[in-house]
C-alpha positions as CSV (number, residue, x, y, z in Angstrom):
1,M,90.6,107.5,169.9
2,P,89.2,104.1,170.9
3,P,88.4,101.7,168.2
4,A,84.7,101.8,167.0
5,L,82.5,98.7,167.0
6,D,81.5,97.5,163.5
7,L,78.3,95.8,162.6
8,F,80.0,92.4,162.6
9,S,80.6,92.7,166.4
10,F,76.9,93.1,167.0
11,E,76.1,90.0,164.8
12,D,78.4,87.8,167.0
13,P,76.2,86.0,169.5
14,A,79.0,85.9,172.2
15,F,79.6,89.6,171.9
16,Y,75.9,90.4,172.0
17,D,75.5,88.2,175.1
18,K,78.2,90.2,176.8
19,M,76.5,93.5,175.9
20,E,73.2,92.2,177.1
21,R,74.6,91.1,180.4
22,A,76.3,94.5,180.8
23,R,73.1,96.3,180.1
24,R,71.1,94.2,182.6
25,E,73.8,94.7,185.3
26,T,73.7,98.4,184.8
27,T,70.0,98.4,185.3
28,R,70.3,96.3,188.4
29,A,73.0,98.6,189.8
30,L,70.7,101.6,189.4
31,A,67.9,99.8,191.1
32,C,70.2,99.0,194.0
33,S,70.5,102.7,195.0
34,P,67.2,103.0,196.8
35,S,67.7,99.5,198.2
36,L,71.0,100.7,199.7
37,A,69.2,103.5,201.6
38,V,66.6,101.0,203.0
39,L,69.5,98.7,204.0
40,V,71.3,101.5,205.9
41,Q,68.0,102.3,207.7
42,Q,67.4,98.7,208.7
43,F,71.0,98.4,209.9
44,I,70.6,101.5,212.1
45,T,67.3,100.0,213.4
46,L,69.1,96.7,214.1
47,L,71.9,98.4,216.0
48,T,69.5,100.4,218.1
49,L,67.4,97.4,219.0
50,S,70.6,95.4,219.7
51,A,71.8,98.2,222.1
52,G,68.4,98.1,223.9
53,L,68.5,94.3,224.2
54,I,72.1,94.4,225.5
55,Y,71.1,96.9,228.1
56,F,67.9,95.2,229.3
57,A,68.4,91.5,228.5
58,R,71.8,90.2,227.5
59,G,70.4,86.7,226.7
60,C,68.0,88.1,224.1
61,W,70.9,89.6,222.1
62,V,72.4,86.1,221.5
63,L,68.9,85.1,220.2
64,L,68.9,88.1,217.9
65,I,72.3,87.0,216.4
66,V,71.1,83.4,216.0
67,A,68.0,84.7,214.2
68,V,69.7,87.1,211.8
69,V,72.6,84.9,210.6
70,P,70.5,82.2,208.8
71,S,68.4,84.8,207.1
72,F,71.6,86.5,205.8
73,I,73.0,83.2,204.5
74,G,69.6,82.3,202.8
75,E,69.3,85.7,201.1
76,T,72.9,85.5,199.9
77,N,72.4,82.0,198.5
78,F,69.2,82.9,196.6
79,S,70.8,86.1,195.2
80,R,73.6,84.0,193.8
81,L,71.2,81.4,192.4
82,G,69.1,84.2,190.8
83,Y,72.2,85.7,189.1
84,S,73.4,82.4,187.8
85,L,69.9,81.7,186.4
86,L,69.8,85.0,184.5
87,Y,73.4,84.4,183.3
88,R,72.4,81.1,181.8
89,W,69.2,82.5,180.2
90,T,71.0,85.3,178.3
91,P,71.4,83.3,175.0
92,E,67.8,82.1,175.1
93,R,66.6,85.7,175.7
94,R,68.7,86.9,172.8
95,E,67.1,84.2,170.5
96,T,63.6,85.2,171.5
97,R,64.2,88.9,170.8
98,L,65.4,88.3,167.3
99,P,63.0,88.5,164.4
100,P,62.1,85.1,162.9
101,Y,64.3,85.6,159.8
102,A,67.4,86.3,161.9
103,R,67.1,83.2,164.0
104,R,69.3,80.1,163.4
């Protein structure tokens, strides 16, 4: 049987921050499921439009690639920044959720 968590573990700020981050990431992972379906749909649309552009105008396909790559890089960068911002805010969010008598 795995060891049980005692009350002291939940009073430790570092442990509580880890638990809060795990809870938030679980919620985000569940929210990603519908987004994954939309992403697959958009990828299929991209492939279909790319095939049409290759067939009718090969030069436009290069333009499509040039237009998609910066957008992907920008979205990836802002996702990373958003995660790091939420990661840094975890201790502050914990402090604001505590009742006044439990704050430092």
